[in-house]
C-alpha positions as CSV (number, residue, x, y, z in Angstrom):
1,X,81.0,101.0,128.5
2,X,79.5,100.5,125.6
3,X,78.8,96.6,124.5
4,X,80.6,94.7,122.0
5,X,79.0,94.0,119.2
6,X,80.1,90.7,117.9
7,X,79.8,90.2,114.2
8,X,81.6,86.6,113.8
9,X,79.5,84.4,111.4
10,X,79.5,80.7,110.8
11,X,81.0,81.7,107.2
12,X,84.1,83.3,108.3
13,X,87.3,82.7,106.6
14,X,90.1,80.9,108.2
15,X,93.9,82.4,109.0
16,X,96.8,80.5,109.7
17,X,99.3,82.3,112.2
18,X,102.5,80.8,113.2
19,X,102.9,79.3,117.1
20,X,106.5,79.8,118.7
21,X,107.9,76.4,117.1
22,X,106.9,77.9,113.8
23,X,104.3,75.8,112.2
24,X,101.0,76.8,111.3
25,X,98.1,76.4,113.3
26,X,94.7,77.5,112.8
27,X,92.4,80.2,114.4
28,X,88.9,81.2,114.0
29,X,88.4,84.4,112.7
30,X,87.2,87.3,114.9
31,X,86.0,90.6,113.3
32,X,86.6,93.7,115.1
33,X,84.6,94.9,117.8
34,X,82.9,98.1,118.3
35,X,85.7,100.6,116.9
36,X,84.3,103.0,119.0
37,X,84.4,101.3,122.4
38,X,86.2,103.0,125.4
39,X,87.9,100.1,126.5
40,X,91.1,100.6,124.7
41,X,93.9,98.3,125.9
42,X,97.2,99.7,125.2
43,X,100.5,97.8,125.2
44,X,102.9,100.6,126.8
45,X,104.3,99.7,130.3
46,X,104.2,102.0,132.6
47,X,107.0,101.9,136.1
48,X,105.2,100.5,139.2
49,X,104.2,101.9,141.8
50,X,106.9,104.3,144.5
51,X,106.4,104.6,148.2
52,X,107.2,108.1,147.1
53,X,103.7,110.2,146.9
54,X,105.1,113.0,144.6
55,X,106.0,110.2,142.4
56,X,103.1,107.8,142.2
57,X,101.3,111.4,141.4
58,X,103.7,112.0,138.2
59,X,103.0,108.5,137.3
60,X,99.4,108.9,137.2
61,X,99.8,112.0,135.2
62,X,102.1,110.3,132.7
63,X,99.7,107.2,132.1
64,X,96.7,109.9,131.9
65,X,98.8,111.8,129.3
66,X,99.8,108.7,127.5
67,X,96.4,107.3,127.0
68,X,95.1,110.6,125.7
69,X,97.6,110.9,123.3
70,X,97.4,107.0,122.4
71,X,93.3,107.7,121.9
72,X,94.4,110.6,119.3
73,X,96.0,108.5,117.2
74,X,94.0,105.4,117.1
75,X,91.3,108.2,116.1
76,X,93.1,109.8,113.4
77,X,93.3,106.4,112.3
78,X,89.8,105.6,112.2
79,X,88.9,108.4,110.1
80,X,91.7,108.0,107.7
81,X,90.9,104.0,107.2
82,X,87.1,105.0,107.0
83,X,88.0,107.5,104.2
84,X,89.9,105.1,102.5
85,X,86.9,102.5,102.5
86,X,84.7,105.3,101.4
87,X,87.0,105.9,98.7
88,X,87.1,102.2,97.6
89,X,83.3,101.9,98.0
90,X,84.4,98.6,100.1
91,X,82.1,96.7,102.5
92,X,81.9,97.6,106.3
93,X,83.2,94.4,107.2
94,X,86.6,95.5,105.2
95,X,86.7,98.6,107.5
96,X,86.0,96.6,110.7
97,X,88.9,94.1,109.4
98,X,91.4,96.9,108.9
99,X,90.5,98.7,112.0
100,X,90.8,95.1,114.2
101,X,94.2,94.8,112.4
102,X,95.0,98.5,113.6
103,X,94.0,98.1,117.0
104,X,95.8,94.7,117.3
105,X,99.1,96.4,116.2
106,X,98.7,99.3,118.2
107,X,98.3,97.2,121.4
108,X,102.0,95.5,120.9
109,X,104.0,98.3,119.2
110,X,104.1,102.1,118.5
111,X,104.1,100.9,114.8
112,X,101.7,103.6,114.5
113,X,103.1,106.5,115.9
114,X,104.1,108.7,112.7
115,X,103.7,108.5,109.1
116,X,100.6,106.1,109.0
117,X,99.2,106.8,105.6
118,X,100.7,103.6,104.0
119,X,100.1,101.5,106.8
120,X,96.6,102.3,107.1
121,X,96.1,101.5,103.2
122,X,97.9,98.0,103.5
123,X,95.7,97.6,106.9
124,X,92.7,98.0,104.6
125,X,94.6,95.6,101.5
126,X,95.2,92.5,104.3
127,X,91.4,93.5,105.4
128,X,90.3,92.9,101.5
129,X,92.4,90.0,101.2
130,X,91.2,88.1,104.0
131,X,87.6,88.5,103.0
132,X,88.3,88.1,99.4
133,X,87.3,91.5,97.9
134,X,88.4,92.5,94.4
135,X,91.6,94.7,95.0
136,X,92.5,97.1,91.9
137,X,95.9,98.2,92.5
138,X,95.2,101.0,90.3
139,X,92.5,102.4,92.9
140,X,94.8,102.3,96.0
141,X,97.4,104.8,93.9
142,X,95.0,107.0,92.2
143,X,94.1,107.9,96.1
144,X,97.5,108.4,97.0
145,X,97.9,110.7,94.0
146,X,94.5,112.6,95.5
147,X,96.1,112.7,99.3
148,X,99.5,113.3,98.7
149,X,101.9,112.7,101.5
150,X,103.2,115.4,103.6
151,X,107.2,116.1,104.0
152,X,109.0,118.7,105.9
153,X,105.8,120.7,106.0
154,X,105.6,120.4,102.2
155,X,103.0,118.5,100.1
156,X,104.6,115.6,97.8
157,X,103.6,113.9,95.1
158,X,104.5,110.3,94.4
159,X,104.7,108.3,91.2
160,X,102.5,105.3,90.7
161,X,105.1,102.9,90.9
162,X,107.1,104.4,93.9
163,X,103.4,104.4,95.6
164,X,102.8,100.6,95.1
165,X,106.4,99.9,96.4
166,X,105.5,102.2,99.3
167,X,102.2,100.4,100.5
168,X,103.2,97.2,99.7
169,X,106.3,97.4,102.0
170,X,103.9,98.2,104.9
171,X,101.9,95.2,103.6
172,X,104.4,92.6,104.1
173,X,105.6,94.3,107.3
174,X,102.5,94.1,109.0
175,X,101.3,90.8,107.4
176,X,104.9,88.9,108.6
177,X,106.7,91.3,111.5
178,X,103.3,91.9,113.5
179,X,100.3,89.9,112.5
180,X,102.7,87.1,112.0
181,X,99.6,85.0,109.8
182,X,99.4,83.7,106.3
183,X,96.5,84.0,105.0
184,X,95.5,80.9,102.3
185,X,94.1,81.4,99.0
186,X,90.2,80.8,99.1
187,X,88.6,77.9,97.6
188,X,86.7,79.5,95.5
189,X,87.7,83.2,94.5
190,X,85.1,85.5,93.4
191,X,87.7,87.2,91.5
192,X,87.8,84.0,88.6
193,X,84.0,84.8,88.2
194,X,84.8,88.6,87.8
195,X,87.8,88.2,85.4
196,X,85.4,85.9,83.5
197,X,82.4,88.4,83.0
198,X,85.0,91.6,82.1
199,X,86.9,89.6,79.7
200,X,83.7,87.6,77.9
201,X,84.9,84.1,78.6
202,X,82.3,82.9,80.9
203,X,82.4,79.5,79.3
204,X,85.9,78.9,80.8
205,X,84.9,79.8,84.6
206,X,84.5,76.2,85.6
207,X,87.2,75.0,83.7
208,X,89.3,77.9,85.6
209,X,88.1,76.7,89.1
210,X,89.1,73.1,88.4
211,X,92.7,74.1,87.6
212,X,93.0,76.9,90.1
213,X,92.4,74.4,92.8
214,X,95.3,71.9,91.6
215,X,97.6,74.8,92.1
216,X,96.5,77.4,94.8
217,X,98.5,75.2,97.3
218,X,102.2,76.2,95.8
219,X,101.1,80.0,95.7
220,X,103.0,82.4,97.4
221,X,101.1,83.5,100.2
222,X,102.7,87.2,99.9
223,X,102.0,87.6,96.1
224,X,98.9,88.8,94.7
225,X,95.9,86.7,93.8
226,X,94.6,88.6,91.1
227,X,98.1,88.4,89.2
228,X,98.1,84.5,89.7
229,X,94.5,84.0,88.3
230,X,95.0,86.5,85.6
231,X,98.1,84.8,84.1
232,X,96.2,81.4,84.2
233,X,93.7,82.9,82.2
234,X,96.9,84.3,79.4
235,X,98.5,80.8,79.4
236,X,95.1,79.1,79.0
237,X,93.3,81.3,76.7
238,X,95.5,83.9,75.4
239,X,95.5,82.6,71.8
240,X,92.0,80.8,71.7
241,X,90.2,84.4,72.9
242,X,92.8,86.7,72.1
243,X,93.8,88.5,75.2
244,X,96.4,90.4,76.0
245,X,98.3,91.5,79.2
246,X,98.1,95.0,78.5
247,X,94.2,94.5,78.4
248,X,94.1,93.1,81.3
249,X,96.0,95.8,83.0
250,X,93.7,98.3,81.7
251,X,91.1,96.4,82.7
252,X,92.0,95.1,86.4
253,X,94.8,97.4,87.2
254,X,97.4,94.6,87.8
255,X,100.4,95.9,86.2
256,X,102.0,93.5,83.0
257,X,105.1,92.8,85.1
258,X,103.6,91.3,87.9
259,X,101.3,89.0,85.4
260,X,104.3,88.1,83.2
261,X,106.0,87.0,86.6
262,X,102.9,84.9,87.9
263,X,103.2,83.4,84.4
264,X,106.8,82.2,84.9
265,X,105.7,80.8,88.2
266,X,103.0,79.2,86.9
267,X,104.6,77.6,84.1
268,X,107.4,75.9,86.4
269,X,104.6,74.5,88.7
270,X,102.8,72.7,85.8
271,X,106.4,71.5,84.3
Protein backbone atom coordinates (compact mmCIF):
# COMPACT_ATOMS: atom_id res chain seq x y z
CA UNK A 1 0.00 0.00 0.00
CA UNK A 2 1.43 3.33 -0.99
CA UNK A 3 2.30 5.96 1.61
CA UNK A 4 -0.01 8.95 1.89
CA UNK A 5 1.35 12.33 0.87
CA UNK A 6 0.75 15.11 3.38
CA UNK A 7 0.82 18.50 1.65
CA UNK A 8 -0.44 20.54 4.60
CA UNK A 9 1.44 23.79 5.27
CA UNK A 10 1.28 26.54 7.91
CA UNK A 11 -0.28 28.92 5.38
CA UNK A 12 -3.23 26.65 4.61
CA UNK A 13 -6.58 28.45 4.35
CA UNK A 14 -9.27 27.95 6.97
CA UNK A 15 -12.81 26.88 6.16
CA UNK A 16 -15.85 26.84 8.42
CA UNK A 17 -18.18 23.89 8.82
CA UNK A 18 -21.56 23.48 10.47
CA UNK A 19 -21.92 21.38 13.60
CA UNK A 20 -25.15 19.84 14.88
CA UNK A 21 -26.28 23.12 16.44
CA UNK A 22 -25.82 24.89 13.10
CA UNK A 23 -23.02 27.05 14.51
CA UNK A 24 -19.74 27.66 12.71
CA UNK A 25 -16.64 25.91 13.99
CA UNK A 26 -13.14 26.24 12.57
CA UNK A 27 -11.45 23.22 11.05
CA UNK A 28 -7.87 23.16 9.75
CA UNK A 29 -7.68 22.53 6.01
CA UNK A 30 -6.38 19.11 5.05
CA UNK A 31 -5.66 18.75 1.33
CA UNK A 32 -6.19 15.57 -0.62
CA UNK A 33 -3.75 12.74 0.01
CA UNK A 34 -2.48 10.67 -2.92
CA UNK A 35 -5.41 10.26 -5.33
CA UNK A 36 -4.03 6.95 -6.64
CA UNK A 37 -3.83 5.32 -3.21
CA UNK A 38 -5.55 1.90 -3.32
CA UNK A 39 -7.07 2.25 0.17
CA UNK A 40 -10.27 3.84 -1.10
CA UNK A 41 -13.13 3.70 1.38
CA UNK A 42 -16.74 3.74 0.24
CA UNK A 43 -19.87 4.67 2.11
CA UNK A 44 -21.96 1.82 0.68
CA UNK A 45 -23.35 -0.43 3.44
CA UNK A 46 -23.50 -4.16 2.83
CA UNK A 47 -25.66 -6.74 4.57
CA UNK A 48 -24.21 -8.48 7.63
CA UNK A 49 -22.77 -11.97 7.32
CA UNK A 50 -25.24 -14.82 7.39
CA UNK A 51 -24.95 -18.42 8.59
CA UNK A 52 -25.83 -19.46 5.04
CA UNK A 53 -22.58 -20.22 3.16
CA UNK A 54 -24.08 -19.57 -0.28
CA UNK A 55 -25.50 -16.24 0.85
CA UNK A 56 -22.13 -15.19 2.30
CA UNK A 57 -20.48 -16.04 -1.01
CA UNK A 58 -23.06 -13.92 -2.86
CA UNK A 59 -22.50 -11.00 -0.44
CA UNK A 60 -18.72 -11.15 -1.00
CA UNK A 61 -19.25 -11.14 -4.77
CA UNK A 62 -21.64 -8.16 -4.45
CA UNK A 63 -19.10 -6.21 -2.39
CA UNK A 64 -16.26 -7.01 -4.80
CA UNK A 65 -18.28 -5.96 -7.86
CA UNK A 66 -19.51 -2.82 -6.11
CA UNK A 67 -15.94 -1.79 -5.29
CA UNK A 68 -14.89 -2.38 -8.90
CA UNK A 69 -17.71 -0.12 -10.07
CA UNK A 70 -16.82 2.56 -7.51
CA UNK A 71 -13.16 2.56 -8.55
CA UNK A 72 -14.11 2.92 -12.21
CA UNK A 73 -16.27 5.95 -11.39
CA UNK A 74 -13.55 7.39 -9.18
CA UNK A 75 -10.83 7.16 -11.84
CA UNK A 76 -13.25 8.44 -14.51
CA UNK A 77 -13.73 11.60 -12.42
CA UNK A 78 -10.00 11.71 -11.68
CA UNK A 79 -9.22 12.02 -15.41
CA UNK A 80 -12.10 14.46 -15.90
CA UNK A 81 -10.91 16.82 -13.14
CA UNK A 82 -7.32 16.48 -14.36
CA UNK A 83 -8.40 17.60 -17.85
CA UNK A 84 -10.40 20.55 -16.46
CA UNK A 85 -7.43 21.74 -14.36
CA UNK A 86 -5.08 21.36 -17.34
CA UNK A 87 -7.37 23.47 -19.56
CA UNK A 88 -7.68 26.16 -16.86
CA UNK A 89 -3.91 26.05 -16.18
CA UNK A 90 -4.67 25.59 -12.47
CA UNK A 91 -2.16 24.88 -9.73
CA UNK A 92 -1.62 21.30 -8.57
CA UNK A 93 -3.12 22.14 -5.18
CA UNK A 94 -6.42 23.04 -6.92
CA UNK A 95 -6.47 19.62 -8.57
CA UNK A 96 -5.73 17.87 -5.26
CA UNK A 97 -8.39 19.85 -3.43
CA UNK A 98 -11.00 19.13 -6.13
CA UNK A 99 -10.21 15.41 -5.85
CA UNK A 100 -10.45 15.67 -2.07
CA UNK A 101 -13.99 17.04 -2.43
CA UNK A 102 -14.88 14.28 -4.91
CA UNK A 103 -13.54 11.55 -2.62
CA UNK A 104 -15.26 12.95 0.46
CA UNK A 105 -18.68 13.05 -1.22
CA UNK A 106 -18.15 9.61 -2.77
CA UNK A 107 -17.79 8.14 0.72
CA UNK A 108 -21.12 9.43 1.99
CA UNK A 109 -23.44 9.33 -1.05
CA UNK A 110 -23.96 8.19 -4.65
CA UNK A 111 -24.02 11.81 -5.90
CA UNK A 112 -21.29 11.08 -8.49
CA UNK A 113 -22.91 7.99 -9.98
CA UNK A 114 -24.08 9.74 -13.17
CA UNK A 115 -24.03 13.07 -15.05
CA UNK A 116 -20.80 14.02 -13.33
CA UNK A 117 -19.25 16.59 -15.67
CA UNK A 118 -20.96 19.67 -14.20
CA UNK A 119 -20.33 18.27 -10.72
CA UNK A 120 -16.61 17.85 -11.41
CA UNK A 121 -16.42 21.42 -12.67
CA UNK A 122 -18.19 22.61 -9.52
CA UNK A 123 -15.56 20.75 -7.44
CA UNK A 124 -12.80 22.61 -9.30
CA UNK A 125 -14.63 25.92 -8.81
CA UNK A 126 -14.90 25.33 -5.04
CA UNK A 127 -11.22 24.34 -4.87
CA UNK A 128 -10.19 27.53 -6.66
CA UNK A 129 -12.26 29.57 -4.24
CA UNK A 130 -10.76 27.87 -1.16
CA UNK A 131 -7.24 28.67 -2.38
CA UNK A 132 -8.00 32.18 -3.69
CA UNK A 133 -7.20 31.56 -7.36
CA UNK A 134 -8.60 33.84 -10.06
CA UNK A 135 -11.73 32.33 -11.55
CA UNK A 136 -12.87 33.31 -15.02
CA UNK A 137 -16.45 32.16 -15.64
CA UNK A 138 -15.90 32.52 -19.37
CA UNK A 139 -13.17 29.85 -19.24
CA UNK A 140 -15.60 27.40 -17.64
CA UNK A 141 -18.25 28.14 -20.25
CA UNK A 142 -15.77 27.74 -23.11
CA UNK A 143 -14.58 24.44 -21.67
CA UNK A 144 -18.14 23.11 -21.54
CA UNK A 145 -18.68 24.14 -25.16
CA UNK A 146 -15.57 22.19 -26.18
CA UNK A 147 -16.83 19.09 -24.35
CA UNK A 148 -20.62 19.02 -24.96
CA UNK A 149 -22.88 16.90 -22.75
CA UNK A 150 -24.31 13.62 -24.00
CA UNK A 151 -28.05 13.11 -23.68
CA UNK A 152 -29.85 10.05 -25.13
CA UNK A 153 -26.75 9.10 -27.10
CA UNK A 154 -26.43 12.47 -28.88
CA UNK A 155 -24.07 15.37 -28.07
CA UNK A 156 -25.92 18.48 -26.88
CA UNK A 157 -24.30 21.91 -27.02
CA UNK A 158 -25.63 24.37 -24.46
CA UNK A 159 -25.67 28.17 -24.49
CA UNK A 160 -23.34 30.06 -22.17
CA UNK A 161 -26.01 31.19 -19.67
CA UNK A 162 -27.44 27.68 -19.34
CA UNK A 163 -23.96 26.25 -18.76
CA UNK A 164 -23.31 28.77 -16.00
CA UNK A 165 -26.65 27.97 -14.33
CA UNK A 166 -25.91 24.24 -14.42
CA UNK A 167 -22.45 24.67 -12.86
CA UNK A 168 -23.74 27.10 -10.22
CA UNK A 169 -26.55 24.71 -9.30
CA UNK A 170 -24.05 21.87 -8.65
CA UNK A 171 -21.74 24.32 -6.87
CA UNK A 172 -24.44 25.24 -4.33
CA UNK A 173 -25.52 21.58 -3.92
CA UNK A 174 -22.00 20.40 -3.13
CA UNK A 175 -21.11 23.33 -0.89
CA UNK A 176 -24.27 23.37 1.24
CA UNK A 177 -25.82 19.88 0.97
CA UNK A 178 -22.74 17.64 0.99
CA UNK A 179 -19.67 19.49 2.29
CA UNK A 180 -21.79 21.76 4.54
CA UNK A 181 -19.07 24.38 4.77
CA UNK A 182 -18.78 28.15 4.52
CA UNK A 183 -15.69 29.54 2.78
CA UNK A 184 -15.00 32.98 4.27
CA UNK A 185 -13.57 35.69 1.99
CA UNK A 186 -9.74 35.85 2.17
CA UNK A 187 -8.17 38.69 4.15
CA UNK A 188 -6.19 39.98 1.15
CA UNK A 189 -7.58 38.47 -2.05
CA UNK A 190 -5.17 38.18 -4.96
CA UNK A 191 -7.93 39.33 -7.30
CA UNK A 192 -7.77 42.95 -6.04
CA UNK A 193 -4.13 43.28 -7.08
CA UNK A 194 -4.83 41.48 -10.36
CA UNK A 195 -7.87 43.66 -11.19
CA UNK A 196 -6.00 46.90 -10.40
CA UNK A 197 -3.19 45.83 -12.72
CA UNK A 198 -5.52 44.89 -15.60
CA UNK A 199 -7.64 48.06 -15.23
CA UNK A 200 -4.48 50.19 -14.86
CA UNK A 201 -5.38 51.66 -11.48
CA UNK A 202 -2.47 50.38 -9.32
CA UNK A 203 -2.50 53.49 -7.10
CA UNK A 204 -5.94 52.54 -5.75
CA UNK A 205 -4.90 49.06 -4.62
CA UNK A 206 -4.10 49.98 -0.99
CA UNK A 207 -7.36 51.92 -0.61
CA UNK A 208 -9.34 49.02 -2.09
CA UNK A 209 -7.82 46.57 0.39
CA UNK A 210 -8.84 48.83 3.30
CA UNK A 211 -12.43 49.25 2.08
CA UNK A 212 -12.68 45.54 1.28
CA UNK A 213 -11.59 44.66 4.84
CA UNK A 214 -14.49 46.70 6.25
CA UNK A 215 -17.11 45.15 3.92
CA UNK A 216 -16.05 41.51 3.53
CA UNK A 217 -17.85 40.15 6.60
CA UNK A 218 -21.17 41.17 5.03
CA UNK A 219 -20.54 39.40 1.70
CA UNK A 220 -22.83 36.51 0.79
CA UNK A 221 -20.55 33.41 0.90
CA UNK A 222 -22.53 31.79 -1.93
CA UNK A 223 -21.76 34.66 -4.34
CA UNK A 224 -18.63 35.20 -6.40
CA UNK A 225 -15.95 37.29 -4.66
CA UNK A 226 -14.87 38.72 -8.03
CA UNK A 227 -18.33 40.20 -8.50
CA UNK A 228 -18.10 42.09 -5.20
CA UNK A 229 -14.60 43.40 -5.91
CA UNK A 230 -15.46 44.59 -9.43
CA UNK A 231 -18.63 46.23 -8.12
CA UNK A 232 -16.57 47.99 -5.46
CA UNK A 233 -14.13 49.26 -8.10
CA UNK A 234 -16.99 50.53 -10.26
CA UNK A 235 -18.65 52.37 -7.36
CA UNK A 236 -15.41 54.09 -6.34
CA UNK A 237 -13.58 54.74 -9.60
CA UNK A 238 -16.04 54.51 -12.52
CA UNK A 239 -16.19 58.28 -13.03
CA UNK A 240 -12.64 59.28 -12.12
CA UNK A 241 -10.93 56.51 -14.13
CA UNK A 242 -13.63 55.99 -16.79
CA UNK A 243 -14.21 52.31 -16.03
CA UNK A 244 -17.26 50.69 -17.64
CA UNK A 245 -19.04 47.54 -16.50
CA UNK A 246 -18.93 46.14 -20.03
CA UNK A 247 -15.12 46.56 -19.99
CA UNK A 248 -14.94 44.55 -16.77
CA UNK A 249 -17.10 41.83 -18.28
CA UNK A 250 -14.78 41.56 -21.29
CA UNK A 251 -11.57 41.52 -19.25
CA UNK A 252 -12.61 39.26 -16.35
CA UNK A 253 -15.48 37.16 -17.72
CA UNK A 254 -17.88 38.24 -14.93
CA UNK A 255 -21.40 38.88 -16.20
CA UNK A 256 -22.46 42.55 -16.18
CA UNK A 257 -25.73 41.64 -14.44
CA UNK A 258 -23.74 39.99 -11.65
CA UNK A 259 -21.64 43.14 -11.18
CA UNK A 260 -24.77 45.32 -11.15
CA UNK A 261 -26.42 43.08 -8.53
CA UNK A 262 -23.34 43.20 -6.30
CA UNK A 263 -23.32 47.02 -6.69
CA UNK A 264 -26.84 47.23 -5.27
CA UNK A 265 -25.83 45.04 -2.32
CA UNK A 266 -22.73 47.13 -1.59
CA UNK A 267 -24.67 50.39 -1.71
CA UNK A 268 -27.10 48.97 0.85
CA UNK A 269 -24.15 47.99 3.08
CA UNK A 270 -22.63 51.47 2.84
CA UNK A 271 -25.80 53.32 3.86
